[in-house]
C-alpha positions as CSV (number, residue, x, y, z in Angstrom):
1,M,120.1,86.1,9.7
2,S,118.0,86.7,12.9
3,A,119.4,86.8,16.4
4,L,117.2,87.3,19.4
5,H,118.4,89.7,22.0
6,E,117.9,88.6,25.5
7,Q,118.4,91.2,28.2
8,A,120.8,90.1,30.9
9,V,119.3,89.4,34.3
10,I,120.8,91.7,36.9
11,P,120.7,90.3,40.5
12,V,119.1,92.5,43.1
13,A,121.7,93.0,45.9
14,D,119.3,94.4,48.5
15,P,115.8,93.0,47.8
16,E,114.3,94.9,50.8
17,A,115.4,98.3,49.6
18,F,114.7,97.5,46.0
19,G,111.2,96.4,46.8
20,A,110.5,99.5,48.9
21,V,111.6,101.8,46.1
22,R,109.7,99.8,43.5
23,S,106.6,99.9,45.6
24,A,106.8,103.6,46.0
25,I,107.0,104.1,42.2
26,E,104.2,101.7,41.6
27,A,102.1,103.5,44.2
28,A,102.8,107.0,42.7
29,F,101.8,105.8,39.3
30,S,98.7,103.8,40.5
31,S,95.5,104.9,38.8
32,N,94.1,106.4,42.0
33,R,97.3,108.4,42.9
34,V,98.9,109.3,39.6
35,K,97.0,112.6,39.2
36,D,98.1,113.8,42.7
37,F,101.7,112.7,41.9
38,L,101.7,114.7,38.7
39,K,100.3,117.7,40.5
40,A,103.1,117.4,43.1
41,I,105.7,117.2,40.3
42,G,104.2,120.4,38.8
43,R,104.1,122.3,42.1
44,A,107.8,121.4,42.6
45,G,108.6,122.9,39.3
46,L,110.0,119.6,37.9
47,R,109.7,117.8,34.6
48,I,108.3,114.3,34.9
49,R,111.6,112.7,33.8
50,D,113.5,114.3,36.7
51,F,113.5,111.1,38.7
52,E,116.4,112.0,41.0
53,Q,114.9,115.4,41.9
54,A,111.5,113.9,42.5
55,L,113.2,111.3,44.7
56,R,115.3,113.8,46.7
57,R,112.3,116.2,47.3
58,G,110.4,113.3,48.9
59,L,107.7,113.2,46.2
60,L,108.0,109.4,46.1
61,G,107.9,109.1,49.9
62,A,110.0,110.4,52.8
63,A,112.2,107.3,53.1
64,T,112.4,106.3,49.5
65,A,115.6,108.3,48.8
66,S,117.5,106.6,51.6
67,E,116.3,103.2,50.4
68,Y,117.4,104.1,46.8
69,D,120.8,105.1,48.1
70,R,121.3,101.6,49.6
71,L,121.1,100.1,46.1
72,G,124.2,99.6,43.9
73,P,124.5,101.4,40.5
74,A,123.0,98.5,38.5
75,N,120.0,98.3,40.7
76,Q,119.6,102.0,40.7
77,G,119.6,101.9,36.9
78,M,116.8,99.3,37.0
79,I,114.8,101.5,39.3
80,R,115.3,104.5,37.0
81,E,114.2,102.4,34.1
82,L,111.1,101.3,36.0
83,Y,110.3,104.9,36.8
84,L,110.7,106.0,33.1
85,A,108.6,103.1,31.9
86,S,105.9,103.9,34.4
87,L,105.6,107.6,33.4
88,E,105.1,106.5,29.8
89,K,102.1,104.3,30.8
90,V,100.2,107.2,32.2
91,A,96.8,107.6,30.5
92,P,96.9,109.8,27.4
93,E,94.3,112.2,28.8
94,L,96.4,112.8,31.9
95,R,99.5,113.2,29.8
96,A,97.6,115.9,27.8
97,E,96.4,117.6,31.0
98,F,100.0,117.7,32.3
99,S,101.7,118.3,29.0
100,K,104.1,120.8,30.4
101,L,105.6,118.2,32.7
102,Y,106.1,115.9,29.7
103,A,107.6,118.5,27.4
104,Y,111.1,118.0,26.2
105,Y,112.4,121.5,26.6
């Protein structure tokens, strides 16, 4: 017996704020900016998975934290998921170069 799992579609309550935060994450992980973003994470003494800390310290842009705060819990979860998925798509050579940021300890 096989059942397909279909993820529920969560409506975006504030498309403007959601789009702003999504754009900031996409920009940080874009091929021409990701190395600088990883360097900033390292200088801040954070691990790459510390999304909330990176956000609060302005590493994703000065206004991004306030835009994120406008979102409801479900939409914030979607943003965190996008961030985590984005960090896993970083090129292997950059992940190796910044291995301390990606470490699980």
